[in-house]
ROVO-462969 format. One line per field, with one value per residue (C-alpha): residue in one letter; residue number from 1; x, y, z. Coordinates in nm, 3 decimals. Each point is the difference from the previous one (the first is absolute). Last residue first. Example, Ala and Ser with C-alpha at 12.3 -4.5 7.8 and 13.67 -1.06 7.14 Angstrom:
2
zakol c(S;A)
lumro c(2;1)
east c(1.367;-0.137)
north c(-0.106;-0.344)
up c(0.714;0.066)
//
This chain:
657
zakol c(D;L;K;V;N;S;F;L;Y;H;V;F;W;F;S;S;L;F;G;V;T;G;T;T;L;M;I;A;L;V;M;F;L;S;Y;G;L;Y;L;T;A;S;V;P;G;S;L;S;K;L;D;F;V;L;Y;N;I;S;Y;L;F;I;Y;I;A;V;S;G;S;A;F;F;S;K;W;W;W;K;W;D;E;V;C;L;H;M;Y;T;L;V;L;S;V;E;A;C;V;V;V;L;L;I;L;V;I;F;L;F;G;F;V;Y;Y;V;R;G;M;W;I;S;S;M;I;F;F;L;E;I;F;L;T;G;F;P;L;T;G;A;G;L;V;L;L;W;S;P;Y;K;P;A;P;I;E;R;P;I;Q;N;T;R;V;P;Y;E;I;H;P;A;K;A;G;F;Y;G;G;V;L;T;L;P;V;S;I;C;F;W;L;L;I;L;I;V;F;L;S;F;P;I;A;G;T;S;H;S;G;W;L;L;F;N;L;T;T;L;I;L;F;A;I;G;P;F;F;C;A;A;K;W;S;V;S;A;W;G;K;K;D;G;C;G;I;T;R;W;L;R;V;A;V;Y;G;A;A;I;G;L;I;M;Y;F;F;L;M;G;T;I;L;T;G;R;S;A;P;S;M;F;G;L;A;S;F;L;I;T;V;V;S;M;G;L;I;Q;V;G;D;G;V;M;V;C;L;L;S;A;N;T;P;A;R;F;V;D;G;V;V;L;K;W;G;S;L;E;E;N;M;Q;A;Q;A;E;K;D;L;E;E;Y;R;T;L;D;R;R;V;T;R;L;L;I;V;L;V;I;G;A;L;F;T;I;V;M;L;S;N;L;I;S;F;W;H;V;K;A;G;E;M;K;L;Y;A;D;W;R;S;P;W;K;I;D;S;E;V;F;E;V;E;Y;T;F;A;V;S;E;G;E;K;V;A;M;A;V;T;S;P;D;C;N;I;A;S;P;Y;R;G;Y;M;K;L;N;K;L;S;E;A;N;H;Q;F;S;C;P;V;V;E;F;G;V;V;M;Y;G;P;V;D;S;G;S;K;G;G;T;P;I;V;E;A;A;D;G;T;G;M;I;G;V;V;N;T;D;E;Y;K;H;V;L;V;T;F;K;L;H;N;F;V;Y;Y;S;D;Q;V;K;A;G;V;P;Y;G;T;W;R;L;F;Y;G;Q;N;T;T;Y;R;I;A;P;L;N;D;L;I;L;N;V;Q;Y;M;E;D;I;R;K;K;L;I;K;F;E;D;A;S;L;P;K;T;N;C;L;F;I;D;T;E;N;T;Y;M;K;F;V;Y;P;S;N;E;I;R;D;G;M;L;L;E;G;L;N;E;A;S;D;K;V;G;E;R;P;K;C;F;P;L;S;Y;Y;S;F;P;I;E;T;D;I;S;T;L;S;N;V;K;V;S;L;P;G;G;I;G;H;K;H;P;Y;S;G;P;L;Y;F;G;H;G;L;Q;S;I;L;C;V;L;L;V;W;I;K;F;N;D;F;L;D;M)
lumro c(657;656;655;654;653;652;651;650;649;648;647;646;645;644;643;642;641;640;639;638;637;636;635;634;633;632;631;630;629;628;627;626;625;624;623;622;621;620;619;618;617;616;615;614;613;612;611;610;609;608;607;606;605;604;603;602;601;600;599;598;597;596;595;594;593;592;591;590;589;588;587;586;585;584;583;582;581;580;579;578;577;576;575;574;573;572;571;570;569;568;567;566;565;564;563;562;561;560;559;558;557;556;555;554;553;552;551;550;549;548;547;546;545;544;543;542;541;540;539;538;537;536;535;534;533;532;531;530;529;528;527;526;525;524;523;522;521;520;519;518;517;516;515;514;513;512;511;510;509;508;507;506;505;504;503;502;501;500;499;498;497;496;495;494;493;492;491;490;489;488;487;486;485;484;483;482;481;480;479;478;477;476;475;474;473;472;471;470;469;468;467;466;465;464;463;462;461;460;459;458;457;456;455;454;453;452;451;450;449;448;447;446;445;444;443;442;441;440;439;438;437;436;435;434;433;432;431;430;429;428;427;426;425;424;423;422;421;420;419;418;417;416;415;414;413;412;411;410;409;408;407;406;405;404;403;402;401;400;399;398;397;396;395;394;393;392;391;390;389;388;387;386;385;384;383;382;381;380;379;378;377;376;375;374;373;372;371;370;369;368;367;366;365;364;363;362;361;360;359;358;357;356;355;354;353;352;351;350;349;348;347;346;345;344;343;342;341;340;339;338;337;336;335;334;333;332;331;330;329;328;327;326;325;324;323;322;321;320;319;318;317;316;315;314;313;312;311;310;309;308;307;306;305;304;303;302;301;300;299;298;297;296;295;294;293;292;291;290;289;288;287;286;285;284;283;282;281;280;279;278;277;276;275;274;273;272;271;270;269;268;267;266;265;264;263;262;261;260;259;258;257;256;255;254;253;252;251;250;249;248;247;246;245;244;243;242;241;240;239;238;237;236;235;234;233;232;231;230;229;228;227;226;225;224;223;222;221;220;219;218;217;216;215;214;213;212;211;210;209;208;207;206;205;204;203;202;201;200;199;198;197;196;195;194;193;192;191;190;189;188;187;186;185;184;183;182;181;180;179;178;177;176;175;174;173;172;171;170;169;168;167;166;165;164;163;162;161;160;159;158;157;156;155;154;153;152;151;150;149;148;147;146;145;144;143;142;141;140;139;138;137;136;135;134;133;132;131;130;129;128;127;126;125;124;123;122;121;120;119;118;117;116;115;114;113;112;111;110;109;108;107;106;105;104;103;102;101;100;99;98;97;96;95;94;93;92;91;90;89;88;87;86;85;84;83;82;81;80;79;78;77;76;75;74;73;72;71;70;69;68;67;66;65;64;63;62;61;60;59;58;57;56;55;54;53;52;51;50;49;48;47;46;45;44;43;42;41;40;39;38;37;36;35;34;33;32;31;30;29;28;27;26;25;24;23;22;21;20;19;18;17;16;15;14;13;12;11;10;9;8;7;6;5;4;3;2;1)
east c(6.300;-0.259;-0.381;-0.156;-0.380;0.013;0.255;-0.260;-0.266;0.188;0.134;-0.354;-0.170;0.284;-0.060;-0.369;0.051;0.270;-0.183;-0.331;0.186;0.179;-0.329;-0.149;0.303;0.075;-0.355;-0.020;0.317;-0.130;-0.299;0.190;0.244;-0.308;-0.127;0.326;0.061;-0.346;0.027;0.354;-0.142;-0.283;0.258;0.242;-0.268;-0.243;-0.152;-0.095;0.189;-0.167;-0.022;0.343;0.241;-0.192;-0.130;0.388;0.105;-0.280;0.128;0.340;-0.141;-0.200;0.327;0.164;-0.269;0.019;0.326;-0.201;-0.053;0.389;0.058;-0.103;0.136;0.312;0.007;-0.038;0.198;0.362;0.066;0.157;0.109;-0.073;-0.334;-0.096;-0.007;-0.213;-0.254;-0.031;-0.088;-0.247;-0.176;0.009;-0.153;-0.257;-0.118;-0.008;-0.206;-0.247;-0.031;-0.039;-0.287;-0.185;0.018;-0.100;-0.309;-0.066;0.047;-0.235;-0.264;0.096;-0.090;-0.120;0.241;-0.163;0.207;0.169;0.324;0.253;-0.165;-0.224;0.235;0.273;-0.251;-0.080;0.368;0.077;-0.239;0.204;0.331;-0.131;0.074;0.316;0.135;0.002;0.217;0.232;0.125;0.207;0.230;0.115;0.095;0.157;0.222;0.056;0.189;0.254;0.118;0.237;-0.006;0.313;-0.062;-0.155;0.244;-0.179;-0.055;0.176;-0.203;-0.220;-0.384;-0.217;-0.281;-0.381;-0.019;-0.268;-0.245;-0.073;-0.252;-0.238;0.031;0.232;-0.252;-0.276;0.193;0.092;-0.370;-0.080;0.297;-0.148;-0.329;0.135;0.174;-0.310;-0.243;0.148;0.303;-0.116;-0.373;0.181;0.207;-0.265;-0.220;0.275;0.041;-0.360;0.015;0.295;-0.217;0.103;0.087;-0.215;-0.202;0.302;0.144;0.307;0.248;-0.233;0.005;0.383;0.012;-0.218;0.229;0.266;-0.249;-0.131;0.330;0.138;-0.342;0.036;0.369;-0.143;-0.303;0.224;0.258;-0.201;-0.196;0.253;0.278;-0.206;-0.070;0.387;0.091;-0.260;0.131;0.366;0.065;-0.250;0.280;-0.166;0.252;0.090;-0.130;-0.305;-0.038;0.022;-0.259;-0.234;0.049;-0.063;-0.324;-0.159;0.084;-0.135;-0.297;-0.114;0.076;-0.306;-0.239;0.186;0.021;-0.363;-0.125;0.246;-0.105;-0.357;0.005;0.189;-0.281;-0.256;0.086;-0.310;-0.285;-0.164;0.332;-0.047;0.166;-0.240;-0.070;0.114;0.309;0.068;-0.006;0.241;0.227;0.031;0.029;0.291;0.180;0.002;0.121;0.289;0.093;0.024;0.179;0.249;0.020;0.118;0.236;0.175;0.058;0.133;0.236;0.107;0.053;0.217;0.236;0.233;-0.143;0.000;0.117;-0.273;0.172;0.333;0.038;-0.227;0.197;0.131;-0.325;-0.087;0.228;0.247;0.062;0.303;0.064;-0.357;-0.039;0.235;-0.192;-0.336;0.152;0.088;-0.348;-0.189;-0.114;-0.357;-0.023;0.249;-0.180;-0.331;0.124;0.164;-0.290;-0.240;0.195;0.012;-0.377;-0.109;0.207;-0.147;-0.341;0.015;0.156;-0.239;-0.294;0.141;0.000;-0.338;-0.131;0.201;-0.156;-0.367;0.004;0.173;-0.265;-0.279;0.139;0.049;-0.342;-0.187;0.181;-0.009;-0.372;-0.045;0.202;-0.134;-0.145;-0.387;-0.007;-0.116;-0.300;-0.097;-0.020;-0.374;-0.071;-0.095;-0.249;-0.175;0.052;-0.308;0.030;-0.233;0.163;0.049;0.134;0.209;0.135;0.293;0.124;0.348;0.101;0.361;0.136;0.255;0.324;0.231;-0.171;-0.145;-0.200;-0.354;-0.074;0.111;-0.143;-0.049;-0.188;-0.302;-0.233;-0.233;-0.130;-0.342;-0.049;-0.110;0.231;-0.225;0.102;0.167;0.251;-0.128;-0.029;-0.021;0.320;0.043;-0.206;0.208;0.346;-0.161;0.127;0.262;-0.009;0.258;-0.171;0.054;-0.239;-0.056;-0.136;-0.139;-0.164;-0.199;-0.177;-0.268;-0.369;-0.310;-0.385;-0.186;-0.226;0.279;0.037;-0.105;-0.104;0.272;0.319;0.253;0.116;0.341;0.051;-0.072;0.264;0.239;-0.058;0.214;0.080;-0.116;-0.200;-0.148;-0.342;-0.005;-0.062;-0.187;-0.372;0.159;0.009;0.107;-0.027;0.321;0.188;0.278;0.090;0.124;0.198;0.080;0.282;0.066;0.342;0.244;0.307;0.173;0.360;0.145;0.327;-0.111;-0.303;0.063;-0.290;-0.166;-0.039;-0.022;-0.277;-0.058;0.018;0.053;-0.145;0.114;-0.200;0.247;-0.089;0.320;-0.054;-0.358;-0.071;-0.219;0.035;-0.063;-0.071;0.100;-0.287;-0.023;-0.363;0.154;0.361;0.205;0.360;0.136;0.308;0.354;0.158;0.326;-0.032;-0.363;0.136;0.270;-0.233;-0.216;0.305;0.101;-0.350;-0.055;0.355;-0.064;-0.337;-0.322;-0.292;-0.233;-0.192;-0.351;-0.209;-0.231;-0.261;-0.230;-0.032;-0.204;-0.193;-0.161;-0.162;0.015;0.181;0.069;0.360;0.253;0.365;0.155;0.248;0.081;0.327;0.188;0.370;0.174;0.346;0.049;0.100;-0.307;-0.215;0.133;-0.024;-0.364;-0.160;-0.280;-0.080;0.152;-0.198;0.029;-0.238;-0.369;-0.061;0.209;0.293;0.069;0.329;0.328;0.248;0.135;-0.382;0.037;0.287;0.327;0.125;0.356;0.039;0.155;-0.132;-0.252;-0.189;-0.247;-0.195;-0.119;-0.347;-0.327;-0.358;-0.317;-0.320;-0.331;-0.289;-0.339;-0.265;-0.094;0.090;0.348;0.063;0.364;0.113;0.238;0.371;0.170;-0.035;-0.072;-0.321;-0.241;-0.324;0.065;0.155;-0.234;-0.229;0.280;0.143;-0.336;-0.023;0.333;-0.063;-0.353;0.173;0.278;-0.258;-0.195;0.298;0.091;-0.366;0.023;0.342;-0.124;-0.307)
north c(-0.045;-0.010;-0.074;0.086;0.051;0.327;0.125;0.001;0.145;0.298;0.055;-0.006;0.212;0.257;-0.016;0.069;0.271;0.164;-0.023;0.136;0.283;0.076;0.013;0.247;0.227;0.015;0.074;0.302;0.158;-0.052;0.191;0.286;-0.003;0.024;0.291;0.190;-0.100;0.144;0.319;0.059;-0.066;0.257;0.244;-0.048;0.110;-0.164;-0.361;-0.051;-0.316;-0.164;-0.326;-0.041;0.179;0.005;-0.352;-0.126;0.209;-0.181;-0.335;0.074;0.064;-0.339;-0.163;0.125;-0.068;-0.372;-0.008;-0.051;-0.374;-0.064;0.299;-0.149;-0.349;0.174;0.195;-0.302;-0.250;0.056;-0.395;-0.031;-0.349;-0.057;-0.202;0.264;0.274;-0.226;-0.087;0.370;0.066;-0.252;0.129;0.367;-0.132;-0.188;0.273;0.270;-0.237;-0.053;0.350;0.103;-0.258;0.138;0.364;-0.126;-0.150;0.318;0.204;-0.211;0.069;0.345;0.080;0.343;0.251;0.337;0.149;0.350;-0.081;0.012;-0.206;-0.221;-0.049;-0.100;-0.264;-0.123;-0.039;-0.146;-0.279;-0.099;0.014;-0.201;-0.356;0.043;0.227;-0.283;-0.202;0.297;0.071;-0.307;0.154;0.272;-0.243;-0.255;0.291;0.099;-0.320;0.076;-0.305;-0.295;0.091;0.001;-0.242;0.140;-0.013;-0.160;0.246;-0.062;-0.035;-0.262;0.003;-0.274;-0.171;0.017;0.352;0.104;0.258;0.276;-0.051;0.295;0.276;0.205;-0.033;0.104;0.322;0.061;-0.032;0.269;0.200;-0.015;0.093;0.310;0.090;0.001;0.152;0.330;0.011;-0.062;0.114;0.333;0.037;-0.057;0.250;0.261;-0.059;0.028;0.371;0.088;-0.100;-0.277;0.118;-0.166;0.321;0.164;0.334;-0.118;0.078;-0.197;-0.285;0.000;0.038;-0.303;-0.215;0.062;-0.058;-0.314;-0.143;0.073;-0.113;-0.350;-0.031;0.068;-0.217;-0.278;0.017;0.168;-0.261;-0.273;0.213;0.069;-0.375;-0.063;0.228;-0.153;-0.340;0.114;-0.281;-0.279;-0.279;-0.347;-0.108;0.361;-0.116;-0.119;0.328;0.212;-0.216;0.025;0.389;0.049;-0.235;0.158;0.359;-0.045;-0.202;0.271;0.258;-0.181;0.237;0.305;-0.167;-0.112;0.362;0.147;-0.244;0.053;0.388;-0.069;-0.223;0.210;0.310;0.014;-0.240;-0.046;-0.177;-0.266;-0.092;-0.232;-0.191;-0.350;0.033;0.323;-0.164;-0.264;0.239;0.213;-0.323;-0.141;0.325;0.088;-0.327;0.032;0.338;-0.099;-0.329;0.206;0.264;-0.295;-0.154;0.341;0.072;-0.354;0.041;0.324;-0.164;-0.265;0.248;-0.299;-0.333;-0.216;-0.357;-0.238;-0.179;-0.021;-0.321;-0.187;0.144;-0.318;-0.162;0.241;-0.155;-0.256;-0.234;-0.250;0.001;0.014;-0.295;-0.205;0.081;-0.085;-0.313;-0.085;0.117;-0.234;0.170;0.023;0.344;0.141;-0.144;0.121;0.354;0.052;-0.150;0.225;0.299;-0.094;-0.109;0.330;0.211;-0.166;-0.009;0.389;0.092;-0.182;0.136;0.372;-0.072;-0.125;0.307;0.238;-0.136;-0.011;0.341;0.141;-0.138;0.122;0.352;0.039;-0.152;0.221;0.310;-0.068;-0.044;0.337;0.196;0.341;-0.024;-0.011;0.141;0.344;-0.119;-0.254;0.261;0.016;-0.367;-0.014;0.304;-0.172;0.086;-0.020;0.390;0.310;0.295;0.333;0.275;0.293;0.313;0.238;0.336;0.173;0.325;0.117;0.365;0.142;0.204;-0.288;-0.225;-0.346;-0.116;-0.133;-0.160;-0.363;-0.288;-0.362;0.045;0.145;0.177;0.226;0.272;0.130;0.359;0.231;-0.183;-0.094;0.140;-0.250;0.316;0.313;0.119;0.369;0.071;-0.388;0.046;0.295;-0.198;-0.285;-0.340;-0.188;-0.362;-0.261;-0.337;-0.257;-0.305;-0.125;-0.321;-0.101;-0.333;-0.189;0.291;-0.138;0.129;0.087;-0.013;0.041;-0.308;-0.185;0.244;-0.208;-0.343;-0.178;-0.190;0.157;0.294;0.123;0.376;-0.018;-0.236;0.174;0.331;-0.084;-0.366;-0.312;-0.332;-0.112;0.040;-0.210;0.128;-0.211;0.149;0.370;0.022;0.346;0.048;0.000;0.302;0.082;0.355;0.153;0.316;0.236;0.226;0.353;0.170;-0.232;0.227;0.075;0.087;0.109;-0.080;-0.303;-0.127;-0.031;-0.154;0.068;-0.082;-0.364;-0.214;-0.232;-0.387;-0.137;-0.293;-0.090;-0.170;-0.097;0.068;0.200;0.205;0.036;0.212;-0.073;0.231;-0.102;0.245;-0.181;-0.144;0.089;0.154;0.227;0.033;0.220;-0.063;0.286;-0.145;0.142;-0.045;0.169;0.227;0.107;0.043;0.240;0.192;0.064;0.090;0.275;0.146;0.032;0.162;0.246;0.074;-0.145;0.244;-0.080;-0.315;-0.031;-0.221;-0.285;0.008;-0.288;-0.075;-0.301;-0.174;-0.350;-0.070;-0.339;0.128;0.355;0.073;0.243;0.068;0.286;-0.231;-0.125;-0.131;-0.336;0.046;-0.362;0.006;-0.381;0.082;0.224;-0.262;-0.272;0.209;0.043;0.304;0.225;0.217;0.335;0.305;0.259;0.300;0.000;0.111;-0.268;0.093;0.016;-0.114;0.219;-0.288;-0.067;-0.070;-0.373;-0.035;-0.160;-0.361;-0.082;-0.307;0.204;-0.144;-0.224;0.304;0.091;0.273;-0.056;-0.089;0.184;-0.041;-0.020;0.065;-0.148;0.162;-0.150;0.042;-0.365;-0.135;-0.116;-0.364;-0.053;-0.376;-0.149;-0.013;0.134;-0.357;-0.285;-0.044;-0.273;0.022;-0.255;-0.272;0.042;-0.243;-0.251;0.068;-0.072;-0.320;-0.113;0.062;-0.193;-0.292;0.023;-0.002;-0.271;-0.226;0.084;-0.106;-0.333;-0.062;0.050;-0.228)
up c(0.134;-0.278;0.027;-0.317;-0.005;0.183;-0.255;-0.275;0.203;0.124;-0.343;-0.160;0.256;-0.033;-0.366;-0.007;0.268;-0.225;-0.341;0.130;0.186;-0.332;-0.184;0.247;0.056;-0.354;-0.082;0.232;-0.136;-0.372;0.108;0.142;-0.299;-0.248;0.205;-0.046;-0.352;-0.091;0.196;-0.152;-0.350;0.084;0.117;-0.274;-0.254;-0.216;0.000;-0.353;-0.046;0.308;-0.165;-0.165;0.225;0.322;-0.021;-0.074;0.324;0.175;-0.142;0.140;0.346;-0.039;-0.103;0.309;0.209;-0.087;0.178;0.322;-0.100;0.016;0.213;0.321;-0.067;-0.083;0.337;0.214;-0.211;0.130;0.011;-0.343;-0.012;-0.375;0.112;0.231;-0.260;-0.218;0.295;0.054;-0.350;-0.016;0.311;-0.133;-0.328;0.207;0.226;-0.289;-0.207;0.285;0.088;-0.335;-0.067;0.299;-0.144;-0.336;0.158;0.192;-0.318;-0.168;0.240;0.031;-0.370;0.076;-0.142;-0.138;-0.273;0.058;-0.220;0.274;0.294;-0.191;-0.281;0.248;0.149;-0.351;-0.101;0.351;-0.062;-0.313;0.207;0.291;-0.032;-0.222;0.240;0.275;-0.266;-0.107;0.363;0.028;-0.248;0.212;0.283;-0.223;-0.136;0.347;0.098;-0.257;-0.206;0.070;0.371;0.208;0.303;0.322;0.286;0.305;0.296;0.316;0.303;-0.151;0.003;0.172;-0.196;0.027;0.076;0.246;-0.115;0.273;0.286;-0.008;0.270;-0.236;-0.309;0.258;0.059;-0.385;-0.066;0.271;-0.147;-0.331;0.130;0.175;-0.334;-0.216;0.227;0.132;-0.190;-0.365;0.071;0.140;-0.291;-0.236;0.156;0.005;-0.385;-0.062;0.178;-0.212;-0.324;-0.208;-0.361;-0.264;-0.007;-0.193;0.054;-0.206;0.285;0.248;-0.248;-0.006;0.386;0.030;-0.209;0.254;0.282;-0.155;-0.022;0.346;0.167;-0.211;0.132;0.344;-0.034;-0.111;0.277;0.294;0.170;-0.074;0.136;0.314;0.049;-0.046;0.248;0.265;-0.085;0.092;0.262;-0.016;-0.065;-0.112;-0.234;-0.151;-0.347;0.165;0.216;-0.288;-0.197;0.305;-0.014;-0.339;-0.023;0.297;-0.103;-0.333;0.108;0.227;-0.268;-0.172;0.143;-0.182;-0.333;0.023;0.056;-0.275;-0.254;0.083;-0.031;-0.335;-0.113;0.139;-0.184;-0.204;0.073;-0.331;-0.113;0.234;0.320;0.161;-0.310;0.111;-0.240;0.186;0.332;-0.120;-0.153;0.312;0.214;-0.215;-0.040;0.349;0.100;-0.258;0.130;0.365;-0.087;-0.197;0.277;0.233;-0.258;-0.052;0.378;0.054;-0.302;0.146;0.357;-0.167;-0.173;-0.076;0.026;0.307;-0.028;-0.080;-0.293;0.159;0.190;-0.270;-0.275;-0.109;-0.060;-0.268;-0.235;0.077;0.301;-0.011;0.377;0.083;-0.228;0.199;0.348;-0.202;-0.123;0.377;0.100;-0.258;-0.314;-0.089;0.141;-0.245;-0.316;0.116;0.079;-0.359;-0.180;0.191;-0.095;-0.386;-0.002;0.196;-0.243;-0.322;0.115;0.097;-0.328;-0.203;0.193;-0.039;-0.360;-0.041;0.230;-0.223;-0.314;0.122;0.172;-0.301;-0.238;0.238;0.011;-0.378;-0.087;0.262;-0.118;-0.376;0.035;0.187;-0.233;0.115;0.370;0.071;0.324;-0.090;-0.182;0.263;0.276;-0.046;0.038;0.356;-0.058;-0.302;-0.379;-0.195;-0.054;0.005;-0.172;0.157;-0.221;0.119;-0.172;0.079;-0.038;0.073;-0.134;-0.057;0.043;-0.196;0.098;-0.099;-0.256;-0.003;-0.308;0.046;-0.345;-0.002;-0.215;0.054;0.338;-0.168;0.256;-0.191;0.245;-0.053;0.047;0.283;0.266;0.303;0.347;0.241;0.073;-0.114;-0.351;-0.074;-0.220;-0.122;-0.322;-0.108;0.018;-0.215;0.109;-0.173;0.088;0.090;0.083;0.266;0.020;0.338;0.142;0.336;0.063;0.281;0.171;0.200;-0.069;0.198;0.005;0.311;0.087;0.169;0.245;0.283;-0.109;0.176;-0.135;0.239;-0.219;0.045;0.040;0.380;0.078;-0.219;0.188;0.301;0.053;-0.148;0.032;-0.306;-0.147;-0.327;-0.344;-0.237;0.033;-0.004;-0.347;-0.124;-0.392;-0.158;-0.131;-0.253;0.012;-0.357;0.032;-0.273;0.102;-0.149;0.066;-0.146;-0.058;-0.329;-0.043;-0.337;-0.164;-0.190;0.186;0.375;0.215;0.308;0.368;-0.114;0.136;0.306;-0.012;-0.330;-0.181;-0.352;-0.291;-0.280;-0.363;-0.065;0.343;0.151;0.297;0.303;0.319;0.359;0.282;0.314;0.225;0.358;-0.055;-0.266;-0.034;-0.241;-0.094;-0.234;-0.191;-0.063;-0.343;0.071;-0.269;0.117;0.340;-0.129;-0.196;0.305;0.222;-0.266;-0.061;0.391;0.046;-0.289;0.154;-0.155;-0.025;0.283;-0.021;-0.173;0.220;0.012;-0.287;-0.054;-0.351;0.037;0.300;0.016;0.352;0.125;0.329;-0.007;-0.062;0.154;-0.179;0.222;0.152;0.339;0.091;0.009;0.030;-0.067;0.023;0.091;0.344;0.062;-0.140;0.227;0.292;-0.033;-0.166;0.095;-0.276;-0.042;-0.059;-0.287;0.023;0.049;-0.349;-0.139;-0.173;-0.384;-0.134;-0.053;0.089;0.354;0.090;-0.105;0.234;-0.137;-0.063;-0.083;-0.224;-0.254;-0.345;0.164;0.092;0.295;0.107;0.369;0.052;-0.073;0.147;-0.180;0.225;-0.088;0.146;0.000;-0.291;-0.002;0.327;0.048;0.186;0.085;0.006;0.253;-0.099;0.347;0.185;-0.243;-0.162;0.030;-0.245;-0.238;0.196;0.310;-0.131;-0.101;0.359;0.165;-0.208;0.113;0.352;-0.013;-0.147;0.253;0.292;-0.146;-0.010;0.365;0.108;-0.215;0.160;0.333;-0.083)
//
């Protein structure tokens, strides 16, 4: 009877989930109901360009400002770090009310500085980014028969030697009729709990719509100066405006004003609320993307399996052959030892710069843990593009919390190398708390000075700098020290063999060991270079990256390959009687960072050809260096820990006097 009751409970649970599947929305993505004629306010984000990668404020150009003045929208930590500056705009719509030829403003005559900066922004191909109901404006174009999607629209265009500005916008708002029957009331805080319908009848008779698409067509239109004289904001332009995106007419000239107008059309669409981001998440070359990643996964998994099988068979054959001998034969064999068995008295000898190794491994564990948790949450939809800045905010949060793991691993490894000595654990914890964040802070501060000098919105404000420093020293550092304390209390890992007092001389190698270490990074690089292209395109080309499920699989595969590559290289070094495996095991897998940095330079030269100016190139290389450092610590840590486990396991099965 109990089994039957449990079965009924599971059936009810499955049915409930299937019923809620159509109406359950993750936090921050609930639908907004807008009544007919209700106000819809368009917001503006920073001006962006793939030519410079330096964002600027929308109102740094002579655009129309709203009546109530420019106001900043509430932004989270991630948005500020990404350079987003979301502000209100003068564009105001009425739900399901088509309007044409709406006059916004006629700017003051352009000064010499305004004219110069406007021409510069047009030359640098800056895009205007508008937002309606959390949806970025999307623009469709055709080029040589291909249908292209863009977010935002260009500030203007240059034709021959003349500059033209897009001063008339044709908006199309896609709406879907609000249906509250499928929406589930969920627990929430603040206004969110009030906005979400609970499935009741109240308010269901009032017609309403949800915004499911936002498109824009920019046009350059020459207005009649006489017709503009008596017009006020949101007044009707007296004659019809023909919006033709294929032609330009509004030339920008010093000392002359620019008039801005717009029109809006509402179109009822079959797109439902959960699918409204599909247009943004469709990545170009999707078939190539999936096929390449799947092919990479299969090939690398096959190669890694072969390497693992060969290694295990070789080691197991050596161990089995040794264990089958009697004691006399073992004693005789000990005198004729060769290969890895000769370094039994030196294999656990403390490496040079042991504290630095412990710190780097601890930081690597912290970054790896942050990456796994962040990608997993993103794959589950908790960090979608609909919630701007949540990805960066989540990464910072998880990184700070996992400071406990960094301190614990660094100190416990320090005690293991020191054979249980607790002396210096606090110093190791402090170094682990400050090593990677300190380098990152130095790189970002240097880049921030460049952005400050360019008056870019990408520059981190001084107040945010103070907040980041407080988060670092008030949360991350104490948690790392707490982790170090637990690491000092935990028992250290006992070595299975004793270390000789006099170190054994290492035979001269036939080939430089660093050559093997550098070459080992090619296999891990092969697992991610295809995915790396899409990630780089997302960061630098303004495309939305959202295939976190595949990224999570690639990350797992990368960890496995790094572990196996480092393990094989360590075994090869031990076989040639080289007992200095500690740092080599770290850089065997960590050397993949070198190839990623070289790929970044290749991407800069061949894919970002239009990137202009030394400041932009410096920013690109600085951020790439920051990314490469994090990858080196992560992959190096995976390689070292796997090699440490392998060496410990190997010599635990060999009993030599």
